[in-house]
C-alpha positions in Angstrom: 0.1 0.3 -0.1 2.7 2.5 0.9 4.6 1.3 -2.6 1.7 3.9 -4.5 2.5 7.2 -2.6 5.0 9.2 -3.4 7.7 10.8 -0.9 6.7 14.5 0.1 9.8 16.7 -0.4 10.5 19.1 1.8 13.0 21.5 2.1 14.7 21.2 5.7 16.1 24.3 7.3 18.6 23.7 10.0 17.1 25.3 13.6 20.7 26.9 14.6 20.9 28.6 11.4 20.4 32.7 12.2 18.1 34.7 9.8 19.8 37.4 7.3 18.7 40.3 9.9 19.9 43.1 6.9 17.3 42.1 4.7 14.3 44.7 4.4 12.3 42.4 6.4 14.1 42.2 9.2 15.1 46.2 9.0 11.0 46.8 9.1 11.1 44.6 12.4 13.9 46.2 14.5 11.8 49.7 13.1 9.1 48.4 14.8 10.7 46.8 18.2 10.0 48.4 21.6 13.1 50.4 22.4 15.0 49.8 25.5 17.5 51.3 28.1 18.7 48.7 30.4 15.5 46.9 31.8 13.7 50.3 30.8 11.1 50.6 27.8 11.6 53.8 25.7 8.0 54.8 24.8 8.1 56.2 21.1 5.5 58.2 19.8 3.5 61.2 21.0 4.4 62.0 24.9 1.7 61.4 27.6 -0.2 65.2 28.3 0.3 66.7 31.5 -3.4 67.3 31.9 -5.0 64.9 29.6 -9.3 65.3 29.0 -11.4 62.8 30.4 -13.9 61.0 28.2 -17.8 61.5 29.4 -21.2 60.4 28.4 -23.4 63.6 28.1 -26.8 63.9 26.8 -27.3 67.3 25.1 -30.6 68.8 23.1 -30.4 67.6 19.8 -30.5 71.2 18.6 -27.2 71.8 20.2 -25.4 68.7 18.6 -26.9 69.9 15.1 -25.4 73.2 15.6 -21.9 73.1 16.5 -22.1 69.8 14.2 -23.1 72.1 11.2 -20.0 74.3 11.7 -18.0 71.6 10.8 -15.2 68.9 12.1 -13.8 70.5 15.7 -17.6 70.7 17.0 -16.8 68.6 20.3 -14.2 70.9 20.7 -16.0 74.3 20.3 -18.5 72.6 22.8 -15.7 72.7 25.2 -14.4 76.0 24.8 -18.0 77.4 25.4 -18.8 75.3 28.2 -15.1 76.8 29.6 -16.4 80.6 28.9 -19.5 79.6 31.3 -17.0 78.6 33.9 -17.0 81.6 36.8 -13.0 81.3 36.9 -13.0 81.9 33.2 -15.2 84.7 33.5 -18.4 83.6 32.6 -21.5 84.6 34.1 -23.1 82.3 36.6 -25.4 79.7 35.0 -29.1 79.4 35.5 -30.5 77.3 38.3 -30.6 73.8 37.3 -34.1 72.5 36.2 -35.0 69.3 37.7 -37.8 66.6 36.7 -41.0 66.4 39.2 -41.3 62.9 41.1 -44.5 61.4 40.3 
């Protein structure tokens, strides 16, 4: 039964052979690798912000969202600027009393 099967040819690769690290494939891998100084990883890219913004879920009236979106990209930044202007320390006027829902 084994006489009808042809042997499978495989090219044997010695696992002790080191790859040629001067090829573009390996240069690209090294370019993406973590940089280290001793045991410490040196971070690349944009440095962390001293005062990062906080992500929140906020429910706003549809008219407010439409107004800011209509003026193009950056609408969330413009909302943030308007909210900053409303802060007392920023010279804004004191906001109107908060409306609450009636229970029942």
